[in-house]
DSSP file (Angstrom, degrees, kcal/mol; ACC not computed):
  #  RESIDUE AA STRUCTURE BP1 BP2  ACC     N-H-->O    O-->H-N    N-H-->O    O-->H-N    TCO  KAPPA ALPHA  PHI   PSI    X-CA   Y-CA   Z-CA
    1    1 A X     >        0   0    0      0, 0.0     4,-1.3     0, 0.0     3,-0.2   0.000 360.0 360.0 360.0  -9.9  140.3  103.0   79.0
    2    2 A X  H  >  +     0   0    0      1,-0.2     4,-0.6     2,-0.2     0, 0.0   0.817 360.0  45.4 -72.4 -29.2  138.3  100.0   77.6
    3    3 A X  H  > S+     0   0    0      1,-0.2     4,-0.9     2,-0.1    -1,-0.2   0.713 106.8  61.6 -85.3 -19.0  137.1   98.9   81.1
    4    4 A X  H  > S+     0   0    0     -3,-0.2     4,-2.5     1,-0.2     5,-0.2   0.873  93.9  61.5 -74.3 -37.9  136.2  102.4   82.2
    5    5 A X  H  X S+     0   0    0     -4,-1.3     4,-2.5     1,-0.2     5,-0.2   0.919 104.9  43.6 -56.6 -51.4  133.6  103.1   79.5
    6    6 A X  H  X S+     0   0    0     -4,-0.6     4,-2.4     1,-0.2    -1,-0.2   0.843 112.9  52.7 -68.9 -28.5  131.1  100.4   80.5
    7    7 A X  H  X S+     0   0    0     -4,-0.9     4,-2.5     2,-0.2    -1,-0.2   0.914 111.5  47.1 -68.5 -40.0  131.4  101.2   84.2
    8    8 A X  H  X S+     0   0    0     -4,-2.5     4,-2.9     2,-0.2    -2,-0.2   0.936 113.2  49.1 -65.0 -43.9  130.7  104.9   83.4
    9    9 A X  H  X S+     0   0    0     -4,-2.5     4,-2.2     2,-0.2    -2,-0.2   0.923 115.0  43.6 -65.7 -45.6  127.7  103.9   81.2
   10   10 A X  H  X S+     0   0    0     -4,-2.4     4,-2.0     2,-0.2    -1,-0.2   0.900 114.4  50.3 -64.3 -43.1  126.3  101.5   83.9
   11   11 A X  H  X S+     0   0    0     -4,-2.5     4,-2.4     2,-0.2    -2,-0.2   0.914 109.6  50.7 -60.9 -46.8  126.9  104.0   86.6
   12   12 A X  H  X S+     0   0    0     -4,-2.9     4,-2.5     1,-0.2    -2,-0.2   0.863 110.1  50.0 -59.8 -39.1  125.1  106.7   84.6
   13   13 A X  H  X S+     0   0    0     -4,-2.2     4,-1.7     2,-0.2    -1,-0.2   0.884 111.9  47.8 -67.5 -35.1  122.1  104.5   84.1
   14   14 A X  H  X S+     0   0    0     -4,-2.0     4,-2.1     2,-0.2    -2,-0.2   0.900 112.1  48.0 -67.1 -42.7  121.9  103.6   87.7
   15   15 A X  H  X S+     0   0    0     -4,-2.4     4,-2.6     1,-0.2    -2,-0.2   0.912 112.5  50.5 -61.4 -45.3  122.2  107.3   88.8
   16   16 A X  H  X S+     0   0    0     -4,-2.5     4,-1.9     1,-0.2    -1,-0.2   0.841 111.3  48.7 -62.4 -34.5  119.5  108.2   86.2
   17   17 A X  H  X S+     0   0    0     -4,-1.7     4,-2.2     2,-0.2    -2,-0.2   0.885 110.8  49.1 -75.3 -37.6  117.2  105.5   87.5
   18   18 A X  H  X S+     0   0    0     -4,-2.1     4,-2.1     2,-0.2    -2,-0.2   0.923 113.2  48.2 -66.6 -44.2  117.7  106.6   91.1
   19   19 A X  H  X S+     0   0    0     -4,-2.6     4,-2.5     1,-0.2    -2,-0.2   0.892 111.0  51.2 -61.9 -41.2  117.0  110.2   90.1
   20   20 A X  H  X S+     0   0    0     -4,-1.9     4,-2.2     1,-0.2    -2,-0.2   0.888 111.7  45.6 -65.7 -38.9  113.9  109.2   88.2
   21   21 A X  H  X S+     0   0    0     -4,-2.2     4,-2.2     2,-0.2    -1,-0.2   0.862 112.2  52.1 -67.7 -36.6  112.5  107.2   91.1
   22   22 A X  H  X S+     0   0    0     -4,-2.1     4,-2.2    -5,-0.2    -2,-0.2   0.939 111.0  47.0 -64.2 -47.0  113.2  110.0   93.5
   23   23 A X  H  X S+     0   0    0     -4,-2.5     4,-1.8     1,-0.2    -2,-0.2   0.895 111.9  51.9 -65.9 -39.3  111.5  112.6   91.3
   24   24 A X  H  X S+     0   0    0     -4,-2.2     4,-1.0     1,-0.2    -1,-0.2   0.893 108.3  49.3 -58.9 -42.7  108.5  110.3   90.9
   25   25 A X  H  X S+     0   0    0     -4,-2.2     4,-0.9     1,-0.2     3,-0.4   0.875 110.4  51.7 -63.7 -42.2  108.2  109.7   94.6
   26   26 A X  H  < S+     0   0    0     -4,-2.2     4,-0.4     1,-0.2     3,-0.3   0.839 106.1  54.6 -65.8 -30.3  108.3  113.5   95.2
   27   27 A X  H >< S+     0   0    0     -4,-1.8     3,-0.7     1,-0.2    -1,-0.2   0.793 101.5  59.2 -75.4 -23.5  105.6  114.1   92.6
   28   28 A X  H 3< S+     0   0    0     -4,-1.0     5,-0.2    -3,-0.4     6,-0.2   0.783 100.5  56.2 -70.2 -29.5  103.3  111.7   94.5
   29   29 A X  T 3< S+     0   0    0     -4,-0.9    -1,-0.2    -3,-0.3    -2,-0.2   0.573  87.9  97.8 -78.3 -10.6  103.6  113.9   97.6
   30   30 A X  S X  S-     0   0    0     -3,-0.7     3,-2.4    -4,-0.4     4,-0.3  -0.374  96.3 -81.4 -74.1 157.6  102.3  116.9   95.8
   31   31 A X  T 3  S+     0   0    0      1,-0.3    -1,-0.1     2,-0.1    -2,-0.1  -0.424 121.4   8.7 -57.7 129.2   98.5  117.9   96.1
   32   32 A X  T >  S+     0   0    0     -2,-0.1     3,-1.0    -4,-0.1    -1,-0.3   0.534  89.7 130.2  69.9  14.1   96.7  115.6   93.6
   33   33 A X  T <  S+     0   0    0     -3,-2.4    -4,-0.1     1,-0.3    -2,-0.1   0.754  73.5  45.1 -64.9 -29.2   99.8  113.6   92.9
   34   34 A X  T >  S+     0   0    0     -4,-0.3     3,-1.5    -6,-0.2     4,-0.3   0.355  82.3 124.7 -98.7   4.1   98.0  110.3   93.5
   35   35 A X  T <  S+     0   0    0     -3,-1.0    -4,-0.0     1,-0.2     0, 0.0  -0.440  78.0  12.9 -64.2 133.3   94.9  111.2   91.4
   36   36 A X  T >  S+     0   0    0     -2,-0.1     3,-0.9     1,-0.1     4,-0.3   0.508  87.0 118.9  83.7   2.3   94.3  108.6   88.7
   37   37 A X  G X  S+     0   0    0     -3,-1.5     3,-0.5     1,-0.2    -2,-0.1   0.861  75.9  49.5 -70.9 -30.8   96.7  105.9   90.0
   38   38 A X  G >  S+     0   0    0     -4,-0.3     3,-1.3     1,-0.2    -1,-0.2   0.347  78.4 101.2 -92.4  14.1   93.8  103.4   90.4
   39   39 A X  G <  S+     0   0    0     -3,-0.9     3,-0.3     1,-0.3    -1,-0.2   0.872  88.5  40.0 -67.5 -38.1   92.2  103.8   87.0
   40   40 A X  G X  S+     0   0    0     -3,-0.5     3,-1.2    -4,-0.3    -1,-0.3  -0.031  78.8 124.3 -99.1  31.8   93.8  100.6   85.6
   41   41 A X  T <  S+     0   0    0     -3,-1.3     3,-0.2     1,-0.3    -1,-0.2   0.835  80.8  29.0 -66.7 -36.0   93.4   98.6   88.7
   42   42 A X  T >  S+     0   0    0     -3,-0.3     3,-1.5    -4,-0.2     4,-0.3  -0.282  73.6 138.6-118.5  51.6   91.4   95.7   87.2
   43   43 A X  T <  S+     0   0    0     -3,-1.2     3,-0.3     1,-0.3    -1,-0.2   0.783  77.0  44.5 -66.0 -25.1   92.9   95.8   83.7
   44   44 A X  T 3> S+     0   0    0     -3,-0.2     4,-2.2     1,-0.2    -1,-0.3   0.168  79.6 108.6-103.3  17.7   93.1   92.0   83.5
   45   45 A X  H <> S+     0   0    0     -3,-1.5     4,-2.1     1,-0.2    -1,-0.2   0.867  77.7  51.7 -62.0 -36.3   89.6   91.3   85.0
   46   46 A X  H  > S+     0   0    0     -3,-0.3     4,-1.7    -4,-0.3    -1,-0.2   0.850 108.9  51.7 -69.1 -33.8   88.2   90.2   81.7
   47   47 A X  H  > S+     0   0    0     -3,-0.2     4,-2.0     2,-0.2     5,-0.3   0.925 110.7  49.4 -62.1 -48.6   91.1   87.7   81.4
   48   48 A X  H  X S+     0   0    0     -4,-2.2     4,-2.3     1,-0.2     8,-0.3   0.881 109.7  49.8 -59.8 -41.9   90.4   86.4   84.9
   49   49 A X  H  < S+     0   0    0     -4,-2.1    -1,-0.2     1,-0.2    -2,-0.2   0.855 110.5  52.2 -66.2 -34.0   86.7   86.0   84.1
   50   50 A X  H  < S+     0   0    0     -4,-1.7     3,-0.3     2,-0.2    -2,-0.2   0.870 120.0  30.5 -70.7 -39.0   87.5   84.1   80.9
   51   51 A X  H  < S+     0   0    0     -4,-2.0    -2,-0.2     1,-0.2    -1,-0.2   0.736 138.4  19.3 -92.1 -26.2   89.9   81.6   82.5
   52   52 A X     X  +     0   0    0     -4,-2.3     4,-2.0    -5,-0.3     3,-0.2  -0.587  64.3 169.6-143.6  72.1   88.3   81.4   86.0
   53   53 A X  H  > S+     0   0    0     -3,-0.3     4,-2.5     1,-0.2     5,-0.2   0.832  78.1  55.1 -61.4 -35.2   84.8   82.6   85.9
   54   54 A X  H  > S+     0   0    0      2,-0.2     4,-2.4     1,-0.2    -1,-0.2   0.915 109.0  47.3 -61.4 -44.0   84.0   81.4   89.4
   55   55 A X  H  > S+     0   0    0     -3,-0.2     4,-2.3     1,-0.2    -2,-0.2   0.886 111.5  51.4 -71.0 -33.9   86.9   83.3   90.9
   56   56 A X  H  X S+     0   0    0     -4,-2.0     4,-2.3    -8,-0.3    -1,-0.2   0.907 110.4  48.0 -64.1 -40.7   86.0   86.4   89.1
   57   57 A X  H  X S+     0   0    0     -4,-2.5     4,-2.5     1,-0.2    -2,-0.2   0.893 110.1  52.0 -66.8 -38.3   82.5   86.3   90.3
   58   58 A X  H  X S+     0   0    0     -4,-2.4     4,-2.3     2,-0.2    -1,-0.2   0.887 110.3  48.9 -64.4 -39.9   83.6   85.7   93.8
   59   59 A X  H  X S+     0   0    0     -4,-2.3     4,-2.3     2,-0.2    -2,-0.2   0.917 110.9  49.6 -63.0 -42.2   85.9   88.8   93.6
   60   60 A X  H  X S+     0   0    0     -4,-2.3     4,-2.6     2,-0.2    -2,-0.2   0.934 110.5  51.3 -63.2 -44.2   83.2   91.0   92.2
   61   61 A X  H  X S+     0   0    0     -4,-2.5     4,-2.3     1,-0.2    -2,-0.2   0.919 109.4  49.9 -58.1 -44.9   80.8   89.8   95.0
   62   62 A X  H  X S+     0   0    0     -4,-2.3     4,-1.8     2,-0.2    -1,-0.2   0.901 109.8  51.4 -63.0 -38.7   83.4   90.6   97.7
   63   63 A X  H  X S+     0   0    0     -4,-2.3     4,-1.4     1,-0.2    -2,-0.2   0.940 109.8  49.1 -58.1 -46.2   83.9   94.0   96.1
   64   64 A X  H  X S+     0   0    0     -4,-2.6     4,-0.6     1,-0.2    -2,-0.2   0.874 110.3  50.9 -61.5 -38.4   80.1   94.6   96.2
   65   65 A X  H  < S+     0   0    0     -4,-2.3     3,-0.5     1,-0.2    -1,-0.2   0.835 107.4  53.8 -71.0 -31.8   80.0   93.5   99.9
   66   66 A X  H  < S+     0   0    0     -4,-1.8    -1,-0.2     1,-0.2    -2,-0.2   0.835 112.7  43.4 -70.6 -31.5   82.8   95.9  100.8
   67   67 A X  H  < S+     0   0    0     -4,-1.4    -1,-0.2    -5,-0.2    -2,-0.2   0.485  91.7 110.7 -97.2  -2.1   80.9   98.9   99.2
   68   68 A X     <  -     0   0    0     -4,-0.6     2,-0.1    -3,-0.5     3,-0.1  -0.370  69.9-117.9 -68.6 153.2   77.5   97.8  100.8
   69   69 A X        -     0   0    0      1,-0.2    -1,-0.1    -2,-0.0     3,-0.0  -0.275  38.2 -76.5 -84.2 174.7   76.1  100.0  103.5
   70   70 A X        -     0   0    0      1,-0.1     2,-0.4    -2,-0.1    -1,-0.2  -0.344  52.8-101.6 -70.9 152.1   75.5   99.1  107.2
   71   71 A X        -     0   0    0     -3,-0.1     2,-0.2    -2,-0.0    -1,-0.1  -0.658  37.7-139.8 -77.7 126.5   72.3   97.0  108.0
   72   72 A X        -     0   0    0     -2,-0.4     2,-0.1     1,-0.1    -1,-0.0  -0.569  20.0-106.9 -84.2 147.2   69.6   99.3  109.3
   73   73 A X        -     0   0    0     -2,-0.2    -1,-0.1     1,-0.1     2,-0.0  -0.460  41.7-107.2 -67.9 149.8   67.3   98.1  112.2
   74   74 A X    >   -     0   0    0     -2,-0.1     3,-1.4     1,-0.1    -1,-0.1  -0.296  27.6-105.8 -73.5 164.1   63.8   97.2  111.2
   75   75 A X  T 3  S+     0   0    0      1,-0.3    -1,-0.1    -2,-0.0    -2,-0.1   0.799 117.0  53.9 -60.9 -34.0   60.9   99.4  112.0
   76   76 A X  T 3  S+     0   0    0      2,-0.1     2,-0.3     0, 0.0    -1,-0.3   0.458  81.9 109.4 -86.7   0.7   59.6   97.1  114.8
   77   77 A X  S <  S-     0   0    0     -3,-1.4     2,-0.2     1,-0.1     3,-0.1  -0.559  73.0-120.8 -75.8 139.8   62.8   97.0  116.7
   78   78 A X        -     0   0    0     -2,-0.3    22,-0.1    22,-0.2    -2,-0.1  -0.552  30.3-105.0 -77.7 143.5   62.7   98.9  120.0
   79   79 A X        -     0   0    0     -2,-0.2    21,-0.4     1,-0.1    -1,-0.1  -0.351  42.9-103.7 -68.0 148.6   65.1  101.8  120.4
   80   80 A X        -     0   0    0     19,-0.1     2,-0.3     1,-0.1    19,-0.2  -0.379  32.7-110.9 -73.5 151.7   68.1  101.0  122.7
   81   81 A X  E     -A   98   0A   0     17,-3.7    17,-2.8    -2,-0.1     2,-0.5  -0.599  32.6-147.6 -78.8 144.0   68.1  102.4  126.3
   82   82 A X  E     -A   97   0A   0     -2,-0.3     2,-0.5    15,-0.2    15,-0.2  -0.964  13.3-169.0-119.6 127.5   70.7  104.9  126.8
   83   83 A X  E     -A   96   0A   0     13,-2.4    13,-2.9    -2,-0.5     2,-0.4  -0.965  10.4-169.9-112.4 115.0   72.6  105.5  130.0
   84   84 A X  E     -A   95   0A   0     -2,-0.5     2,-0.5    11,-0.2    11,-0.2  -0.851   7.5-158.1-104.9 141.2   74.7  108.7  130.2
   85   85 A X  E     -A   94   0A   0      9,-2.7     8,-3.6    -2,-0.4     9,-1.5  -0.965   9.9-171.8-117.6 129.1   77.1  109.6  132.9
   86   86 A X  E     -A   92   0A   0     -2,-0.5     6,-0.2     6,-0.2     2,-0.1  -0.852  15.0-133.8-115.3 152.1   78.2  113.2  133.6
   87   87 A X    >   -     0   0    0      4,-2.0     3,-1.7    -2,-0.3    -1,-0.0  -0.261  43.4 -80.3 -92.9-171.3   80.9  114.5  135.8
   88   88 A X  T 3  S+     0   0    0      1,-0.3    -1,-0.0     2,-0.1    -2,-0.0   0.801 128.5  52.6 -60.9 -34.4   80.7  117.4  138.3
   89   89 A X  T 3  S-     0   0    0      2,-0.1    -1,-0.3     1,-0.0     3,-0.1   0.464 118.6-106.8 -80.7  -0.6   81.2  120.0  135.6
   90   90 A X  S <  S+     0   0    0     -3,-1.7     2,-0.2     1,-0.3    -2,-0.1   0.504  72.3 142.2  87.4   6.3   78.4  118.7  133.5
   91   91 A X        -     0   0    0      1,-0.1    -4,-2.0    -5,-0.0     2,-0.3  -0.554  58.7-110.5 -79.6 141.5   80.7  117.2  130.8
   92   92 A X  E     +A   86   0A   0     -2,-0.2    -6,-0.2    -6,-0.2     3,-0.1  -0.576  37.3 176.1 -72.2 130.6   79.6  113.9  129.4
   93   93 A X  E     -     0   0A   0     -8,-3.6     2,-0.3     1,-0.4    -7,-0.2   0.789  59.4  -7.8-107.4 -41.3   82.0  111.2  130.5
   94   94 A X  E     -A   85   0A   0     -9,-1.5    -9,-2.7     2,-0.0     2,-0.4  -0.997  49.2-151.6-158.3 152.5   80.4  108.0  129.0
   95   95 A X  E     -A   84   0A   0     -2,-0.3     2,-0.5   -11,-0.2   -11,-0.2  -0.994   9.7-164.9-125.9 127.1   77.4  106.6  127.2
   96   96 A X  E     -A   83   0A   0    -13,-2.9   -13,-2.4    -2,-0.4     2,-0.6  -0.927   4.7-159.5-113.9 130.8   76.1  103.1  127.5
   97   97 A X  E     -A   82   0A   0     -2,-0.5     2,-0.4   -15,-0.2   -15,-0.2  -0.943  12.4-178.4-112.9 122.4   73.6  101.7  124.9
   98   98 A X  E     -A   81   0A   0    -17,-2.8   -17,-3.7    -2,-0.6     2,-0.4  -0.986  23.7-135.0-124.9 131.6   71.6   98.7  126.0
   99   99 A X        -     0   0    0     -2,-0.4     2,-0.5   -19,-0.2   -19,-0.1  -0.652  28.5-120.9 -82.3 132.4   69.1   96.9  123.9
  100  100 A X        -     0   0    0     -2,-0.4     2,-0.3   -21,-0.4   -22,-0.2  -0.626  27.1-125.0 -75.1 127.6   65.9   96.2  125.9
  101  101 A X        -     0   0    0     -2,-0.5     2,-0.2     1,-0.0    -1,-0.1  -0.532  18.1-135.0 -68.4 128.2   65.2   92.4  125.9
  102  102 A X        -     0   0    0     -2,-0.3     2,-0.2     1,-0.1    -1,-0.0  -0.614  26.1-110.2 -78.6 147.4   61.8   91.4  124.7
  103  103 A X        -     0   0    0     -2,-0.2     2,-0.2     1,-0.1    -1,-0.1  -0.538  35.0-119.9 -76.4 142.0   60.0   88.9  126.8
  104  104 A X        -     0   0    0     -2,-0.2     2,-0.6     1,-0.1    -1,-0.1  -0.508  16.5-119.1 -83.1 157.0   59.8   85.6  125.0
  105  105 A X              0   0    0      1,-0.2    -1,-0.1    -2,-0.2    -2,-0.0  -0.168 360.0 360.0 -91.9  41.5   56.3   84.1  124.3
  106  106 A X              0   0    0     -2,-0.6    -1,-0.2     0, 0.0    -2,-0.0   0.420 360.0 360.0 -70.7 360.0   56.9   80.9  126.4
C-alpha cells in the first residue's frame, strides 16, 4: 500500500488541476468573462523603462501610432471622381474612386 498512496495523491492533484482549468475556460466564455483581463498588461513597464529606456520609449511610440486616427485629406485637395455602375434592376454593382490628377506647373 506504500506505492499506492503517492500515485493517488499525484492523480488527485492532476485531476483537480484539469478540473480547475476546465472551469476557468468555461468562465471566460460567459458574458463579461474576459472583462478586466488586460488590466495588468504592462505591469513591468517601469522596470523596462529603467533598464532600457530607449526600448520602452519605442514601445510607447508604437502604441501611440496604433491608436492614432487616419490621416485626413487637406482642405485644398480636390474630391475624388466617383464612377458608379448599376445593374438592370437599379442595384449598385461597383464604385470606383479616382483622384483627379492636377496639371503640373512645368
